[in-house]
Jmol script that loads the backbone (N, CA, C; Angstrom):
load data "model"
ATOM      1  N   UNK A   1       8.642 -16.023 -12.948  1.00  0.00           N
ATOM      2  CA  UNK A   1       8.773 -15.219 -14.444  1.00  0.00           C
ATOM      3  C   UNK A   1       8.495 -14.030 -13.550  1.00  0.00           C
ATOM      4  N   UNK A   2       9.072 -12.931 -13.703  1.00  0.00           N
ATOM      5  CA  UNK A   2       9.362 -11.522 -14.180  1.00  0.00           C
ATOM      6  C   UNK A   2       7.687 -10.978 -14.266  1.00  0.00           C
ATOM      7  N   UNK A   3       7.221 -10.094 -13.351  1.00  0.00           N
ATOM      8  CA  UNK A   3       6.269  -9.269 -14.013  1.00  0.00           C
ATOM      9  C   UNK A   3       7.054  -8.576 -14.139  1.00  0.00           C
ATOM     10  N   UNK A   4       6.080  -7.649 -15.393  1.00  0.00           N
ATOM     11  CA  UNK A   4       6.387  -6.571 -16.539  1.00  0.00           C
ATOM     12  C   UNK A   4       5.647  -5.498 -15.853  1.00  0.00           C
ATOM     13  N   UNK A   5       6.437  -3.757 -15.984  1.00  0.00           N
ATOM     14  CA  UNK A   5       5.990  -3.366 -15.542  1.00  0.00           C
ATOM     15  C   UNK A   5       5.937  -1.501 -16.551  1.00  0.00           C
ATOM     16  N   UNK A   6       4.592  -0.923 -16.356  1.00  0.00           N
ATOM     17  CA  UNK A   6       4.126  -0.358 -17.770  1.00  0.00           C
ATOM     18  C   UNK A   6       4.834   0.859 -17.391  1.00  0.00           C
ATOM     19  N   UNK A   7       5.556   1.360 -18.542  1.00  0.00           N
ATOM     20  CA  UNK A   7       6.423   2.597 -18.845  1.00  0.00           C
ATOM     21  C   UNK A   7       6.077   3.631 -18.670  1.00  0.00           C
ATOM     22  N   UNK A   8       5.945   4.562 -17.265  1.00  0.00           N
ATOM     23  CA  UNK A   8       4.942   5.543 -17.760  1.00  0.00           C
ATOM     24  C   UNK A   8       5.253   6.205 -18.397  1.00  0.00           C
ATOM     25  N   UNK A   9       5.272   7.558 -18.711  1.00  0.00           N
ATOM     26  CA  UNK A   9       5.458   8.716 -19.486  1.00  0.00           C
ATOM     27  C   UNK A   9       5.348   9.773 -18.755  1.00  0.00           C
ATOM     28  N   UNK A  10       5.812  10.883 -18.527  1.00  0.00           N
ATOM     29  CA  UNK A  10       5.934  12.539 -17.609  1.00  0.00           C
ATOM     30  C   UNK A  10       4.142  12.635 -18.240  1.00  0.00           C
ATOM     31  N   UNK A  11       3.089  13.757 -17.121  1.00  0.00           N
ATOM     32  CA  UNK A  11       2.203  13.945 -17.370  1.00  0.00           C
ATOM     33  C   UNK A  11       2.525  14.958 -18.026  1.00  0.00           C
ATOM     34  N   UNK A  12       1.323  15.079 -18.907  1.00  0.00           N
ATOM     35  CA  UNK A  12       1.426  16.858 -19.450  1.00  0.00           C
ATOM     36  C   UNK A  12       0.749  17.779 -19.251  1.00  0.00           C
ATOM     37  N   UNK A  13       0.107  17.455 -17.902  1.00  0.00           N
ATOM     38  CA  UNK A  13      -0.923  18.723 -16.948  1.00  0.00           C
ATOM     39  C   UNK A  13       0.255  18.563 -15.185  1.00  0.00           C
ATOM     40  N   UNK A  14       0.370  19.465 -15.501  1.00  0.00           N
ATOM     41  CA  UNK A  14       0.093  19.766 -13.410  1.00  0.00           C
ATOM     42  C   UNK A  14      -0.256  20.766 -13.130  1.00  0.00           C
ATOM     43  N   UNK A  15      -0.621  20.135 -10.971  1.00  0.00           N
ATOM     44  CA  UNK A  15      -0.789  21.326 -10.148  1.00  0.00           C
ATOM     45  C   UNK A  15      -0.815  23.163 -11.055  1.00  0.00           C
ATOM     46  N   UNK A  16      -1.972  23.490 -10.871  1.00  0.00           N
ATOM     47  CA  UNK A  16      -2.409  25.398 -10.860  1.00  0.00           C
ATOM     48  C   UNK A  16      -2.645  25.217 -12.069  1.00  0.00           C
ATOM     49  N   UNK A  17      -3.152  24.120 -13.447  1.00  0.00           N
ATOM     50  CA  UNK A  17      -3.410  24.272 -14.659  1.00  0.00           C
ATOM     51  C   UNK A  17      -5.109  24.229 -14.305  1.00  0.00           C
ATOM     52  N   UNK A  18      -5.274  25.135 -15.633  1.00  0.00           N
ATOM     53  CA  UNK A  18      -7.040  24.778 -15.851  1.00  0.00           C
ATOM     54  C   UNK A  18      -7.213  23.435 -16.253  1.00  0.00           C
ATOM     55  N   UNK A  19      -7.932  22.841 -16.326  1.00  0.00           N
ATOM     56  CA  UNK A  19      -8.675  22.069 -16.717  1.00  0.00           C
ATOM     57  C   UNK A  19     -10.255  22.071 -17.152  1.00  0.00           C
ATOM     58  N   UNK A  20     -10.597  21.671 -18.640  1.00  0.00           N
ATOM     59  CA  UNK A  20     -12.169  20.822 -18.828  1.00  0.00           C
ATOM     60  C   UNK A  20     -12.438  19.824 -18.278  1.00  0.00           C
ATOM     61  N   UNK A  21     -13.281  18.773 -17.643  1.00  0.00           N
ATOM     62  CA  UNK A  21     -13.324  17.892 -17.586  1.00  0.00           C
ATOM     63  C   UNK A  21     -14.118  17.245 -19.151  1.00  0.00           C
ATOM     64  N   UNK A  22     -13.953  16.283 -19.325  1.00  0.00           N
ATOM     65  CA  UNK A  22     -14.194  16.154 -21.240  1.00  0.00           C
ATOM     66  C   UNK A  22     -15.131  14.839 -20.974  1.00  0.00           C
ATOM     67  N   UNK A  23     -15.139  13.306 -19.254  1.00  0.00           N
ATOM     68  CA  UNK A  23     -15.968  12.605 -19.528  1.00  0.00           C
ATOM     69  C   UNK A  23     -16.386  12.549 -18.089  1.00  0.00           C
ATOM     70  N   UNK A  24     -17.404  12.080 -17.796  1.00  0.00           N
ATOM     71  CA  UNK A  24     -17.911  11.665 -16.302  1.00  0.00           C
ATOM     72  C   UNK A  24     -18.831  12.178 -16.091  1.00  0.00           C
ATOM     73  N   UNK A  25     -19.392  12.186 -14.798  1.00  0.00           N
ATOM     74  CA  UNK A  25     -20.521  12.635 -13.956  1.00  0.00           C
ATOM     75  C   UNK A  25     -20.121  14.481 -13.858  1.00  0.00           C
ATOM     76  N   UNK A  26     -18.919  15.388 -14.088  1.00  0.00           N
ATOM     77  CA  UNK A  26     -18.435  16.114 -14.152  1.00  0.00           C
ATOM     78  C   UNK A  26     -18.283  16.966 -15.192  1.00  0.00           C
ATOM     79  N   UNK A  27     -19.596  16.494 -16.538  1.00  0.00           N
ATOM     80  CA  UNK A  27     -18.425  16.639 -18.197  1.00  0.00           C
ATOM     81  C   UNK A  27     -18.670  18.136 -18.324  1.00  0.00           C
ATOM     82  N   UNK A  28     -17.858  18.863 -19.038  1.00  0.00           N
ATOM     83  CA  UNK A  28     -18.041  20.474 -18.823  1.00  0.00           C
ATOM     84  C   UNK A  28     -17.582  21.700 -17.987  1.00  0.00           C
ATOM     85  N   UNK A  29     -17.310  20.884 -16.980  1.00  0.00           N
ATOM     86  CA  UNK A  29     -17.139  21.978 -16.140  1.00  0.00           C
ATOM     87  C   UNK A  29     -15.924  22.110 -15.966  1.00  0.00           C
ATOM     88  N   UNK A  30     -15.023  23.215 -15.578  1.00  0.00           N
ATOM     89  CA  UNK A  30     -13.818  23.824 -15.584  1.00  0.00           C
ATOM     90  C   UNK A  30     -13.668  23.966 -14.147  1.00  0.00           C
ATOM     91  N   UNK A  31     -11.876  23.380 -14.003  1.00  0.00           N
ATOM     92  CA  UNK A  31     -11.165  24.209 -13.067  1.00  0.00           C
ATOM     93  C   UNK A  31     -10.121  23.885 -13.098  1.00  0.00           C
ATOM     94  N   UNK A  32      -9.706  23.917 -11.945  1.00  0.00           N
ATOM     95  CA  UNK A  32      -7.699  23.749 -11.380  1.00  0.00           C
ATOM     96  C   UNK A  32      -7.522  22.794 -10.885  1.00  0.00           C
ATOM     97  N   UNK A  33      -6.320  22.235 -11.022  1.00  0.00           N
ATOM     98  CA  UNK A  33      -6.122  21.451 -10.834  1.00  0.00           C
ATOM     99  C   UNK A  33      -5.043  21.289  -9.867  1.00  0.00           C
ATOM    100  N   UNK A  34      -5.260  20.919  -8.783  1.00  0.00           N
ATOM    101  CA  UNK A  34      -4.972  20.749  -6.961  1.00  0.00           C
ATOM    102  C   UNK A  34      -3.809  20.496  -6.767  1.00  0.00           C
ATOM    103  N   UNK A  35      -3.830  18.967  -7.101  1.00  0.00           N
ATOM    104  CA  UNK A  35      -2.505  17.900  -6.849  1.00  0.00           C
ATOM    105  C   UNK A  35      -2.454  17.229  -7.959  1.00  0.00           C
ATOM    106  N   UNK A  36      -1.551  16.227  -8.675  1.00  0.00           N
ATOM    107  CA  UNK A  36      -0.869  14.996  -9.576  1.00  0.00           C
ATOM    108  C   UNK A  36      -0.516  14.146  -8.625  1.00  0.00           C
ATOM    109  N   UNK A  37      -0.994  13.338  -9.272  1.00  0.00           N
ATOM    110  CA  UNK A  37      -0.254  11.766  -9.256  1.00  0.00           C
ATOM    111  C   UNK A  37       0.348  11.074 -10.171  1.00  0.00           C
ATOM    112  N   UNK A  38       1.369  11.320 -10.151  1.00  0.00           N
ATOM    113  CA  UNK A  38       1.574  10.580 -12.599  1.00  0.00           C
ATOM    114  C   UNK A  38       1.657   8.878 -11.706  1.00  0.00           C
ATOM    115  N   UNK A  39       1.772   8.589 -10.590  1.00  0.00           N
ATOM    116  CA  UNK A  39       2.407   6.729 -10.623  1.00  0.00           C
ATOM    117  C   UNK A  39       0.856   6.160 -10.902  1.00  0.00           C
ATOM    118  N   UNK A  40      -0.196   6.812 -10.716  1.00  0.00           N
ATOM    119  CA  UNK A  40      -1.731   6.677 -11.172  1.00  0.00           C
ATOM    120  C   UNK A  40      -2.235   7.004 -12.257  1.00  0.00           C
ATOM    121  N   UNK A  41      -2.085   8.570 -13.183  1.00  0.00           N
ATOM    122  CA  UNK A  41      -2.088   8.934 -13.783  1.00  0.00           C
ATOM    123  C   UNK A  41      -3.272   9.864 -13.621  1.00  0.00           C
ATOM    124  N   UNK A  42      -3.898   9.959 -11.966  1.00  0.00           N
ATOM    125  CA  UNK A  42      -5.059  11.257 -12.045  1.00  0.00           C
ATOM    126  C   UNK A  42      -4.697  12.142 -11.895  1.00  0.00           C
ATOM    127  N   UNK A  43      -5.443  12.404 -11.631  1.00  0.00           N
ATOM    128  CA  UNK A  43      -5.845  14.513 -11.208  1.00  0.00           C
ATOM    129  C   UNK A  43      -6.774  14.636  -9.955  1.00  0.00           C
ATOM    130  N   UNK A  44      -6.366  15.552  -9.599  1.00  0.00           N
ATOM    131  CA  UNK A  44      -7.468  15.928  -8.586  1.00  0.00           C
ATOM    132  C   UNK A  44      -7.457  17.434  -9.032  1.00  0.00           C
ATOM    133  N   UNK A  45      -9.146  18.491  -8.978  1.00  0.00           N
ATOM    134  CA  UNK A  45      -9.458  19.212  -9.370  1.00  0.00           C
ATOM    135  C   UNK A  45     -10.237  20.157  -8.787  1.00  0.00           C
ATOM    136  N   UNK A  46     -10.647  20.690  -8.111  1.00  0.00           N
ATOM    137  CA  UNK A  46     -10.737  21.533  -6.927  1.00  0.00           C
ATOM    138  C   UNK A  46     -12.425  22.283  -7.625  1.00  0.00           C
ATOM    139  N   UNK A  47     -13.589  21.341  -6.614  1.00  0.00           N
ATOM    140  CA  UNK A  47     -14.460  21.004  -6.386  1.00  0.00           C
ATOM    141  C   UNK A  47     -15.304  20.804  -7.601  1.00  0.00           C
ATOM    142  N   UNK A  48     -14.872  19.983  -8.186  1.00  0.00           N
ATOM    143  CA  UNK A  48     -15.214  18.299  -9.491  1.00  0.00           C
ATOM    144  C   UNK A  48     -14.965  17.407  -8.660  1.00  0.00           C
ATOM    145  N   UNK A  49     -16.012  16.325  -8.703  1.00  0.00           N
ATOM    146  CA  UNK A  49     -15.237  14.674  -8.840  1.00  0.00           C
ATOM    147  C   UNK A  49     -15.829  14.849  -6.870  1.00  0.00           C
ATOM    148  N   UNK A  50     -16.384  15.612  -6.651  1.00  0.00           N
ATOM    149  CA  UNK A  50     -16.041  15.305  -4.719  1.00  0.00           C
ATOM    150  C   UNK A  50     -16.963  14.288  -5.018  1.00  0.00           C
ATOM    151  N   UNK A  51     -16.591  13.458  -3.706  1.00  0.00           N
ATOM    152  CA  UNK A  51     -16.267  12.465  -3.094  1.00  0.00           C
ATOM    153  C   UNK A  51     -16.627  12.237  -1.345  1.00  0.00           C
ATOM    154  N   UNK A  52     -17.711  11.878  -1.050  1.00  0.00           N
ATOM    155  CA  UNK A  52     -18.032  11.993   0.784  1.00  0.00           C
ATOM    156  C   UNK A  52     -17.465  10.602   1.700  1.00  0.00           C
ATOM    157  N   UNK A  53     -16.595  10.885   2.782  1.00  0.00           N
ATOM    158  CA  UNK A  53     -16.538   9.720   3.519  1.00  0.00           C
ATOM    159  C   UNK A  53     -17.362  10.120   5.321  1.00  0.00           C
ATOM    160  N   UNK A  54     -17.352   9.047   5.308  1.00  0.00           N
ATOM    161  CA  UNK A  54     -17.910   9.297   7.200  1.00  0.00           C
ATOM    162  C   UNK A  54     -16.477   9.317   7.715  1.00  0.00           C
ATOM    163  N   UNK A  55     -16.030   9.794   8.685  1.00  0.00           N
ATOM    164  CA  UNK A  55     -15.167  10.250  10.126  1.00  0.00           C
ATOM    165  C   UNK A  55     -15.641   9.486  11.176  1.00  0.00           C
ATOM    166  N   UNK A  56     -14.302   8.823  12.067  1.00  0.00           N
ATOM    167  CA  UNK A  56     -15.240   8.862  13.302  1.00  0.00           C
ATOM    168  C   UNK A  56     -14.228  10.566  14.284  1.00  0.00           C
ATOM    169  N   UNK A  57     -15.012  10.354  14.794  1.00  0.00           N
ATOM    170  CA  UNK A  57     -13.910  11.363  15.382  1.00  0.00           C
ATOM    171  C   UNK A  57     -13.258  11.058  16.347  1.00  0.00           C
ATOM    172  N   UNK A  58     -12.407  12.200  15.966  1.00  0.00           N
ATOM    173  CA  UNK A  58     -10.910  11.684  17.289  1.00  0.00           C
ATOM    174  C   UNK A  58     -10.815  12.580  17.878  1.00  0.00           C
ATOM    175  N   UNK A  59      -9.811  11.756  19.242  1.00  0.00           N
ATOM    176  CA  UNK A  59      -9.127  12.398  20.311  1.00  0.00           C
ATOM    177  C   UNK A  59      -7.314  13.133  20.027  1.00  0.00           C
ATOM    178  N   UNK A  60      -7.527  14.345  19.344  1.00  0.00           N
ATOM    179  CA  UNK A  60      -6.555  14.824  19.129  1.00  0.00           C
ATOM    180  C   UNK A  60      -6.718  16.366  20.742  1.00  0.00           C
ATOM    181  N   UNK A  61      -5.331  16.586  20.678  1.00  0.00           N
ATOM    182  CA  UNK A  61      -5.144  17.159  22.115  1.00  0.00           C
ATOM    183  C   UNK A  61      -4.961  19.106  20.121  1.00  0.00           C
ATOM    184  N   UNK A  62      -5.490  19.985  21.094  1.00  0.00           N
ATOM    185  CA  UNK A  62      -5.354  21.322  20.238  1.00  0.00           C
ATOM    186  C   UNK A  62      -6.624  21.768  19.917  1.00  0.00           C
ATOM    187  N   UNK A  63      -6.717  22.205  18.269  1.00  0.00           N
ATOM    188  CA  UNK A  63      -7.274  23.192  17.959  1.00  0.00           C
ATOM    189  C   UNK A  63      -8.283  21.966  17.000  1.00  0.00           C
ATOM    190  N   UNK A  64      -9.901  22.384  16.861  1.00  0.00           N
ATOM    191  CA  UNK A  64     -10.579  21.629  16.690  1.00  0.00           C
ATOM    192  C   UNK A  64     -11.122  22.151  14.603  1.00  0.00           C
ATOM    193  N   UNK A  65     -10.691  20.362  14.161  1.00  0.00           N
ATOM    194  CA  UNK A  65     -10.789  20.457  13.207  1.00  0.00           C
ATOM    195  C   UNK A  65     -11.809  19.932  12.402  1.00  0.00           C
ATOM    196  N   UNK A  66     -11.777  19.248  11.248  1.00  0.00           N
ATOM    197  CA  UNK A  66     -13.233  18.484  10.611  1.00  0.00           C
ATOM    198  C   UNK A  66     -13.477  17.337  10.501  1.00  0.00           C
ATOM    199  N   UNK A  67     -12.128  17.368  11.220  1.00  0.00           N
ATOM    200  CA  UNK A  67     -11.259  15.281  10.596  1.00  0.00           C
ATOM    201  C   UNK A  67     -11.601  15.011  12.786  1.00  0.00           C
ATOM    202  N   UNK A  68     -11.406  16.119  13.104  1.00  0.00           N
ATOM    203  CA  UNK A  68     -11.599  15.532  14.457  1.00  0.00           C
ATOM    204  C   UNK A  68     -13.101  15.778  15.138  1.00  0.00           C
ATOM    205  N   UNK A  69     -13.609  16.606  14.440  1.00  0.00           N
ATOM    206  CA  UNK A  69     -15.164  16.523  14.615  1.00  0.00           C
ATOM    207  C   UNK A  69     -15.989  15.172  14.093  1.00  0.00           C
ATOM    208  N   UNK A  70     -15.164  14.397  13.704  1.00  0.00           N
ATOM    209  CA  UNK A  70     -16.365  13.637  12.886  1.00  0.00           C
ATOM    210  C   UNK A  70     -17.244  13.823  11.671  1.00  0.00           C
ATOM    211  N   UNK A  71     -17.672  12.715  11.421  1.00  0.00           N
ATOM    212  CA  UNK A  71     -18.714  12.935  10.475  1.00  0.00           C
ATOM    213  C   UNK A  71     -18.865  13.035   9.076  1.00  0.00           C
ATOM    214  N   UNK A  72     -19.810  13.370   8.962  1.00  0.00           N
ATOM    215  CA  UNK A  72     -19.346  13.703   6.752  1.00  0.00           C
ATOM    216  C   UNK A  72     -18.510  14.594   6.258  1.00  0.00           C
ATOM    217  N   UNK A  73     -17.454  13.704   5.184  1.00  0.00           N
ATOM    218  CA  UNK A  73     -16.410  14.786   4.954  1.00  0.00           C
ATOM    219  C   UNK A  73     -16.760  14.540   3.788  1.00  0.00           C
ATOM    220  N   UNK A  74     -16.817  15.917   2.549  1.00  0.00           N
ATOM    221  CA  UNK A  74     -16.475  16.104   1.363  1.00  0.00           C
ATOM    222  C   UNK A  74     -15.084  16.388   0.599  1.00  0.00           C
ATOM    223  N   UNK A  75     -14.612  15.778  -0.100  1.00  0.00           N
ATOM    224  CA  UNK A  75     -13.523  16.605  -0.560  1.00  0.00           C
ATOM    225  C   UNK A  75     -13.126  16.086  -1.774  1.00  0.00           C
ATOM    226  N   UNK A  76     -11.790  16.432  -3.162  1.00  0.00           N
ATOM    227  CA  UNK A  76     -12.409  15.882  -4.325  1.00  0.00           C
ATOM    228  C   UNK A  76     -11.732  15.183  -4.253  1.00  0.00           C
ATOM    229  N   UNK A  77     -11.828  13.178  -5.436  1.00  0.00           N
ATOM    230  CA  UNK A  77     -11.659  12.829  -5.306  1.00  0.00           C
ATOM    231  C   UNK A  77     -10.720  12.808  -6.608  1.00  0.00           C
ATOM    232  N   UNK A  78     -10.675  11.621  -6.899  1.00  0.00           N
ATOM    233  CA  UNK A  78      -9.325  11.539  -8.898  1.00  0.00           C
ATOM    234  C   UNK A  78      -9.888  11.299 -10.098  1.00  0.00           C
ATOM    235  N   UNK A  79      -9.617  11.979 -10.800  1.00  0.00           N
ATOM    236  CA  UNK A  79      -9.853  11.410 -12.555  1.00  0.00           C
ATOM    237  C   UNK A  79      -8.932  11.209 -12.700  1.00  0.00           C
ATOM    238  N   UNK A  80      -9.409  10.204 -13.710  1.00  0.00           N
ATOM    239  CA  UNK A  80      -8.134  10.206 -14.993  1.00  0.00           C
ATOM    240  C   UNK A  80      -7.158  11.092 -15.770  1.00  0.00           C
ATOM    241  N   UNK A  81      -6.489  11.159 -15.405  1.00  0.00           N
ATOM    242  CA  UNK A  81      -5.750  12.431 -17.117  1.00  0.00           C
ATOM    243  C   UNK A  81      -6.366  12.300 -18.576  1.00  0.00           C
ATOM    244  N   UNK A  82      -7.108  11.299 -18.583  1.00  0.00           N
ATOM    245  CA  UNK A  82      -7.037  10.738 -20.358  1.00  0.00           C
ATOM    246  C   UNK A  82      -8.673  11.566 -19.954  1.00  0.00           C
ATOM    247  N   UNK A  83      -9.167  12.059 -18.490  1.00  0.00           N
ATOM    248  CA  UNK A  83     -10.948  12.424 -18.630  1.00  0.00           C
ATOM    249  C   UNK A  83     -10.422  13.716 -18.798  1.00  0.00           C
ATOM    250  N   UNK A  84      -9.425  14.931 -18.709  1.00  0.00           N
ATOM    251  CA  UNK A  84      -9.400  15.782 -18.835  1.00  0.00           C
ATOM    252  C   UNK A  84      -8.768  16.787 -19.740  1.00  0.00           C
ATOM    253  N   UNK A  85      -8.840  17.899 -20.108  1.00  0.00           N
ATOM    254  CA  UNK A  85      -8.281  18.455 -21.362  1.00  0.00           C
ATOM    255  C   UNK A  85      -8.043  19.512 -20.677  1.00  0.00           C
ATOM    256  N   UNK A  86      -6.521  20.002 -20.906  1.00  0.00           N
ATOM    257  CA  UNK A  86      -6.347  21.594 -20.371  1.00  0.00           C
ATOM    258  C   UNK A  86      -6.580  22.612 -21.002  1.00  0.00           C
ATOM    259  N   UNK A  87      -6.680  23.733 -20.154  1.00  0.00           N
ATOM    260  CA  UNK A  87      -7.258  25.232 -21.278  1.00  0.00           C
ATOM    261  C   UNK A  87      -6.130  26.328 -21.223  1.00  0.00           C
ATOM    262  N   UNK A  88      -6.584  25.708 -22.600  1.00  0.00           N
ATOM    263  CA  UNK A  88      -5.121  26.866 -23.383  1.00  0.00           C
ATOM    264  C   UNK A  88      -5.651  28.515 -22.583  1.00  0.00           C
ATOM    265  N   UNK A  89      -4.379  29.501 -23.089  1.00  0.00           N
ATOM    266  CA  UNK A  89      -4.926  30.820 -22.024  1.00  0.00           C
ATOM    267  C   UNK A  89      -5.893  31.782 -23.037  1.00  0.00           C
ATOM    268  N   UNK A  90      -6.166  31.293 -23.978  1.00  0.00           N
ATOM    269  CA  UNK A  90      -7.181  32.046 -24.156  1.00  0.00           C
ATOM    270  C   UNK A  90      -9.054  31.376 -23.513  1.00  0.00           C
ATOM    271  N   UNK A  91      -8.746  30.595 -23.727  1.00  0.00           N
ATOM    272  CA  UNK A  91      -9.664  29.663 -22.425  1.00  0.00           C
ATOM    273  C   UNK A  91     -10.373  28.534 -23.255  1.00  0.00           C
ATOM    274  N   UNK A  92      -9.452  27.563 -24.262  1.00  0.00           N
ATOM    275  CA  UNK A  92     -10.148  26.762 -25.879  1.00  0.00           C
ATOM    276  C   UNK A  92      -9.424  24.975 -24.884  1.00  0.00           C
ATOM    277  N   UNK A  93     -10.268  24.640 -24.835  1.00  0.00           N
ATOM    278  CA  UNK A  93      -9.587  23.166 -25.256  1.00  0.00           C
ATOM    279  C   UNK A  93      -8.988  22.390 -25.748  1.00  0.00           C
ATOM    280  N   UNK A  94      -7.712  22.417 -25.490  1.00  0.00           N
ATOM    281  CA  UNK A  94      -6.692  21.229 -26.275  1.00  0.00           C
ATOM    282  C   UNK A  94      -5.817  20.573 -26.341  1.00  0.00           C
ATOM    283  N   UNK A  95      -5.166  20.003 -27.089  1.00  0.00           N
ATOM    284  CA  UNK A  95      -4.426  19.084 -26.888  1.00  0.00           C
ATOM    285  C   UNK A  95      -3.181  19.685 -26.005  1.00  0.00           C
ATOM    286  N   UNK A  96      -2.185  19.243 -25.326  1.00  0.00           N
ATOM    287  CA  UNK A  96      -0.583  19.810 -25.552  1.00  0.00           C
ATOM    288  C   UNK A  96       0.727  18.926 -26.050  1.00  0.00           C
ATOM    289  N   UNK A  97       1.454  20.006 -26.865  1.00  0.00           N
ATOM    290  CA  UNK A  97       2.670  19.596 -27.262  1.00  0.00           C
ATOM    291  C   UNK A  97       3.628  19.841 -26.284  1.00  0.00           C
ATOM    292  N   UNK A  98       5.044  19.295 -27.002  1.00  0.00           N
ATOM    293  CA  UNK A  98       5.969  19.773 -26.578  1.00  0.00           C
ATOM    294  C   UNK A  98       6.642  20.374 -26.952  1.00  0.00           C
ATOM    295  N   UNK A  99       7.712  21.162 -27.059  1.00  0.00           N
ATOM    296  CA  UNK A  99       8.611  21.997 -27.950  1.00  0.00           C
ATOM    297  C   UNK A  99       9.780  21.584 -27.162  1.00  0.00           C
ATOM    298  N   UNK A 100      11.139  21.442 -27.964  1.00  0.00           N
ATOM    299  CA  UNK A 100      12.137  22.211 -26.794  1.00  0.00           C
ATOM    300  C   UNK A 100      12.925  22.864 -27.414  1.00  0.00           C
ATOM    301  N   UNK A 101      13.072  24.289 -26.781  1.00  0.00           N
ATOM    302  CA  UNK A 101      14.430  25.097 -27.722  1.00  0.00           C
ATOM    303  C   UNK A 101      15.537  25.467 -26.520  1.00  0.00           C
ATOM    304  N   UNK A 102      16.764  25.974 -27.123  1.00  0.00           N
ATOM    305  CA  UNK A 102      17.623  25.517 -26.290  1.00  0.00           C
ATOM    306  C   UNK A 102      17.559  24.166 -24.770  1.00  0.00           C
ATOM    307  N   UNK A 103      17.323  23.483 -25.732  1.00  0.00           N
ATOM    308  CA  UNK A 103      17.925  22.304 -24.532  1.00  0.00           C
ATOM    309  C   UNK A 103      16.706  22.795 -23.257  1.00  0.00           C
ATOM    310  N   UNK A 104      15.936  22.999 -23.204  1.00  0.00           N
ATOM    311  CA  UNK A 104      13.888  22.865 -22.580  1.00  0.00           C
ATOM    312  C   UNK A 104      13.078  22.816 -22.880  1.00  0.00           C
ATOM    313  N   UNK A 105      12.254  22.202 -22.100  1.00  0.00           N
ATOM    314  CA  UNK A 105      11.065  21.359 -22.480  1.00  0.00           C
ATOM    315  C   UNK A 105       9.609  22.428 -22.524  1.00  0.00           C
ATOM    316  N   UNK A 106       8.629  23.030 -22.768  1.00  0.00           N
ATOM    317  CA  UNK A 106       7.816  23.922 -22.913  1.00  0.00           C
ATOM    318  C   UNK A 106       6.622  23.074 -23.429  1.00  0.00           C
ATOM    319  N   UNK A 107       5.917  23.959 -22.646  1.00  0.00           N
ATOM    320  CA  UNK A 107       4.375  22.799 -22.826  1.00  0.00           C
ATOM    321  C   UNK A 107       3.876  24.236 -24.102  1.00  0.00           C
ATOM    322  N   UNK A 108       3.135  23.343 -25.367  1.00  0.00           N
ATOM    323  CA  UNK A 108       2.128  24.260 -26.335  1.00  0.00           C
ATOM    324  C   UNK A 108       0.593  23.871 -26.766  1.00  0.00           C
ATOM    325  N   UNK A 109       0.615  25.497 -26.320  1.00  0.00           N
ATOM    326  CA  UNK A 109      -1.206  24.629 -26.773  1.00  0.00           C
ATOM    327  C   UNK A 109      -1.515  24.320 -28.581  1.00  0.00           C
ATOM    328  N   UNK A 110      -2.206  22.603 -29.151  1.00  0.00           N
ATOM    329  CA  UNK A 110      -2.136  22.522 -29.866  1.00  0.00           C
ATOM    330  C   UNK A 110      -2.421  23.017 -30.982  1.00  0.00           C
ATOM    331  N   UNK A 111      -3.785  23.563 -30.282  1.00  0.00           N
ATOM    332  CA  UNK A 111      -4.943  24.699 -30.845  1.00  0.00           C
ATOM    333  C   UNK A 111      -4.745  25.776 -31.293  1.00  0.00           C
ATOM    334  N   UNK A 112      -3.765  26.942 -30.676  1.00  0.00           N
ATOM    335  CA  UNK A 112      -3.119  28.160 -30.560  1.00  0.00           C
ATOM    336  C   UNK A 112      -2.055  27.811 -31.276  1.00  0.00           C
ATOM    337  N   UNK A 113      -1.015  26.982 -31.290  1.00  0.00           N
ATOM    338  CA  UNK A 113       0.315  27.330 -30.374  1.00  0.00           C
ATOM    339  C   UNK A 113       1.236  28.886 -29.711  1.00  0.00           C
ATOM    340  N   UNK A 114       0.663  28.825 -28.904  1.00  0.00           N
ATOM    341  CA  UNK A 114       0.577  29.856 -27.443  1.00  0.00           C
ATOM    342  C   UNK A 114       1.842  28.223 -27.263  1.00  0.00           C
ATOM    343  N   UNK A 115       2.680  29.126 -26.011  1.00  0.00           N
ATOM    344  CA  UNK A 115       2.828  28.313 -24.598  1.00  0.00           C
ATOM    345  C   UNK A 115       2.428  28.617 -23.214  1.00  0.00           C
ATOM    346  N   UNK A 116       1.779  27.901 -23.259  1.00  0.00           N
ATOM    347  CA  UNK A 116       1.567  27.704 -22.123  1.00  0.00           C
ATOM    348  C   UNK A 116       2.480  27.701 -20.815  1.00  0.00           C
ATOM    349  N   UNK A 117       3.155  27.476 -20.168  1.00  0.00           N
ATOM    350  CA  UNK A 117       4.620  27.976 -18.901  1.00  0.00           C
ATOM    351  C   UNK A 117       5.469  28.449 -19.782  1.00  0.00           C
TER     352      UNK A 117
END
end "model"
wireframe off; spacefill off
backbone 0.3
color backbone group
């Protein structure tokens, strides 16, 4: 029997966007999207959903980095895309719509109708 794979839509949130968290431990906080994982439908937001990982010191030649020293390292964890909302240019949370003009897709804020990019 063949496995069915879930058809994924392109995400409406891109890296560099300003978003607000609408669910979870960081609800109500704002931040900038660092990177997007479309396959997992996750986003990484600067300074939010901080996770801690204990790492061993590594023996690497060259400059000294945090990974080479070891210890507890803090970094941003993934947040599901359904738990973030894009902030429109006026600073209000909004849903995102797609408008096609002369063959190009443009993202538009649903609340104000302003073009995002």
